[in-house]
C-alpha positions as CSV (number, residue, x, y, z in Angstrom):
1,X,81.5,59.6,206.1
2,X,82.4,59.7,209.8
3,X,81.2,58.4,213.1
4,X,79.3,59.8,216.1
5,X,79.0,58.6,219.7
6,X,76.0,58.6,222.0
7,X,77.0,60.3,225.2
8,X,74.8,58.2,227.5
9,X,75.7,54.7,226.3
10,X,78.9,55.3,224.3
11,X,77.4,53.7,221.2
12,X,79.0,54.7,217.9
13,X,77.0,55.4,214.8
14,X,78.3,55.5,211.2
15,X,77.2,58.9,209.8
16,X,77.3,60.9,206.7
17,X,78.0,64.7,207.1
18,X,76.0,66.8,204.7
19,X,76.5,70.6,204.3
20,X,73.0,72.1,204.2
21,X,73.4,75.7,203.2
22,X,70.4,78.1,203.8
23,X,67.9,78.0,200.9
24,X,65.4,80.6,199.6
25,X,61.9,80.1,198.3
26,X,61.8,81.6,194.8
27,X,58.3,80.7,193.8
28,X,55.1,79.4,195.4
29,X,52.7,77.5,193.1
30,X,49.1,77.0,194.1
31,X,46.5,74.5,192.9
32,X,43.9,77.2,192.5
33,X,46.2,79.3,190.2
34,X,47.5,78.7,186.7
35,X,49.9,76.0,187.8
36,X,47.1,73.6,188.8
37,X,49.2,72.0,191.6
38,X,50.8,73.0,194.9
39,X,54.6,73.2,195.0
40,X,57.4,75.3,196.3
41,X,60.5,76.3,194.2
42,X,63.7,76.5,196.2
43,X,67.0,78.2,195.2
44,X,70.4,77.5,196.7
45,X,74.0,78.2,196.0
46,X,75.4,81.1,194.0
47,X,76.1,81.6,190.3
48,X,77.8,84.4,188.6
49,X,76.0,84.3,185.3
50,X,72.4,83.2,184.6
51,X,70.1,83.7,181.6
52,X,67.9,86.7,181.3
53,X,64.8,84.7,181.8
54,X,66.0,83.2,185.0
55,X,67.3,86.6,186.2
56,X,63.9,88.2,185.6
57,X,62.2,85.3,187.4
58,X,64.4,85.7,190.5
59,X,64.6,89.5,190.4
60,X,65.7,90.9,193.8
61,X,66.3,87.4,195.4
62,X,69.7,86.9,193.8
63,X,71.3,84.4,191.4
64,X,71.1,80.8,192.5
65,X,73.2,77.9,191.2
66,X,70.4,75.4,191.7
67,X,66.6,75.7,191.4
68,X,64.6,72.7,192.7
69,X,60.9,72.1,193.1
70,X,59.2,70.2,195.9
71,X,55.5,69.2,196.0
72,X,53.7,70.2,199.2
73,X,50.1,69.6,200.3
74,X,49.6,73.1,201.8
75,X,51.4,76.2,200.6
76,X,49.9,78.5,203.2
77,X,53.0,78.4,205.4
78,X,55.4,79.4,202.6
79,X,56.0,82.8,200.9
80,X,58.4,84.1,198.3
81,X,61.7,85.1,199.7
82,X,61.4,83.0,202.9
83,X,64.6,81.4,204.2
84,X,64.7,77.6,204.9
85,X,67.3,76.2,207.3
86,X,68.0,72.9,209.0
87,X,66.6,74.1,212.3
88,X,63.4,72.1,211.7
89,X,65.2,68.8,212.0
90,X,65.7,67.1,215.3
91,X,67.9,64.2,216.6
92,X,66.3,60.8,215.9
93,X,64.0,62.1,213.1
94,X,63.5,59.6,210.3
95,X,64.2,61.0,206.8
96,X,64.4,59.9,203.2
97,X,67.4,61.0,201.0
98,X,67.1,61.4,197.2
99,X,70.3,61.6,195.2
100,X,72.0,60.5,192.0
101,X,74.1,57.4,192.2
102,X,77.7,57.2,191.1
103,X,78.2,56.6,187.4
104,X,80.0,53.3,186.6
105,X,80.1,53.6,182.8
106,X,79.5,50.6,180.6
107,X,79.6,47.4,182.7
108,X,79.1,43.7,182.1
109,X,76.1,41.7,183.2
110,X,77.8,40.2,186.3
111,X,78.8,43.5,187.8
112,X,75.6,45.3,186.7
113,X,73.0,42.7,187.7
114,X,74.9,40.4,190.1
115,X,75.0,37.3,187.8
116,X,76.8,34.3,189.2
117,X,78.5,33.5,185.9
118,X,79.4,30.2,184.2
119,X,81.9,27.6,185.5
120,X,85.5,28.8,184.9
121,X,86.8,25.3,184.3
122,X,86.2,22.5,181.7
123,X,87.2,24.7,178.8
124,X,84.4,27.3,179.2
125,X,85.6,30.2,177.0
126,X,83.1,32.9,178.2
127,X,82.5,32.5,182.0
128,X,81.3,36.1,182.4
129,X,78.9,36.2,179.5
130,X,75.2,36.8,179.7
131,X,74.1,33.4,178.3
132,X,70.8,32.8,176.6
133,X,68.8,36.0,175.9
134,X,65.7,34.5,174.2
135,X,64.1,31.5,172.6
136,X,62.8,30.4,169.2
137,X,59.6,32.6,169.6
138,X,59.1,35.6,169.4
139,X,62.3,35.6,167.4
140,X,63.7,38.8,168.9
141,X,65.1,39.9,172.2
142,X,62.4,41.0,174.7
143,X,62.5,44.5,176.2
144,X,63.9,44.8,179.7
145,X,66.3,41.8,179.3
146,X,69.2,42.0,181.8
147,X,72.3,42.6,179.7
148,X,75.5,44.6,179.8
149,X,75.1,48.4,179.5
150,X,75.4,51.7,181.3
151,X,75.5,51.4,185.1
152,X,74.7,54.0,187.7
153,X,74.1,57.7,187.3
154,X,70.4,57.3,188.1
155,X,68.1,58.7,190.8
156,X,68.2,56.7,194.0
157,X,66.1,57.1,197.2
158,X,67.5,55.8,200.5
159,X,64.6,55.5,203.0
160,X,64.5,55.6,206.8
161,X,67.8,57.2,207.7
162,X,68.0,58.9,211.1
163,X,69.3,62.3,212.0
164,X,72.1,61.9,214.5
165,X,73.3,65.5,214.9
166,X,72.2,69.0,213.7
167,X,74.7,72.0,213.7
168,X,72.7,75.0,212.6
169,X,75.7,77.4,213.0
170,X,78.0,75.4,210.7
171,X,75.0,74.3,208.5
172,X,75.9,70.6,209.0
173,X,73.6,67.7,209.5
174,X,74.7,64.1,210.3
175,X,72.6,61.2,209.0
176,X,73.0,57.6,210.2
177,X,74.2,55.5,207.3
178,X,75.2,56.2,203.7
179,X,73.6,58.4,201.1
180,X,73.7,58.0,197.3
181,X,76.1,60.0,195.1
182,X,79.7,61.1,195.2
183,X,81.3,63.8,197.3
184,X,80.0,67.4,196.6
185,X,76.9,66.0,194.9
186,X,73.4,67.4,195.6
187,X,70.9,65.4,197.7
188,X,67.3,66.1,198.9
189,X,66.4,65.4,202.5
190,X,62.7,64.8,203.1
191,X,61.3,64.3,206.6
192,X,58.8,61.4,207.2
193,X,57.5,63.0,210.4
194,X,58.6,60.1,212.6
195,X,61.1,60.5,215.5
196,X,62.7,57.4,217.0
197,X,65.4,57.5,219.7
198,X,68.7,56.1,218.3
199,X,69.7,54.1,221.4
200,X,66.2,52.8,221.9
201,X,66.1,51.5,218.3
202,X,69.3,49.6,218.9
203,X,68.0,48.1,222.2
204,X,64.9,46.7,220.4
205,X,67.1,45.0,217.8
206,X,69.3,43.4,220.4
207,X,66.2,42.0,222.3
208,X,64.9,40.4,219.1
209,X,68.3,38.7,218.6
210,X,68.3,37.3,222.1
211,X,64.8,35.8,221.6
């Protein structure tokens, strides 16, 4: 993460810098065809060795490290071999970011679910334990009970982040706020189609506080 400044007001924004390398459309799926739904398959990165089936699927496009599919309503504007870059984003655009959260391993109930815990005084021997996990009936633990277990390493969507800066030459995009995942992890940036000025949004929040 880093910070960016608005030149007009001097306001600073906490931003996350994301390297958005150019991507290539490897397949276009149409609802009228055998796939029965509209989607676009995108390839990015480079890989030295791929399986024969993937190599035959990509053919002259190259060998990509990652293949991802995105559902679209209209595939008329896309074609196989088309390049996709971050030129389509603009400053102030609202986006959603999908990524995989950091893995925390096996954790207790207090850290995993935010339990308060039992009193640590008066001889309590297990202040960080779960407590009661059921009752006399139905004589077994119900599914979905909040208990200790594996934490993190799941898909997380952070909504309504704003684009602060776009550098097409260096393939960098700066988003206001934090995104899920560790460094060098993969994320998906999906535009919502809304554009809100960064400084104007801050001014509206300050006016509400004064009232």
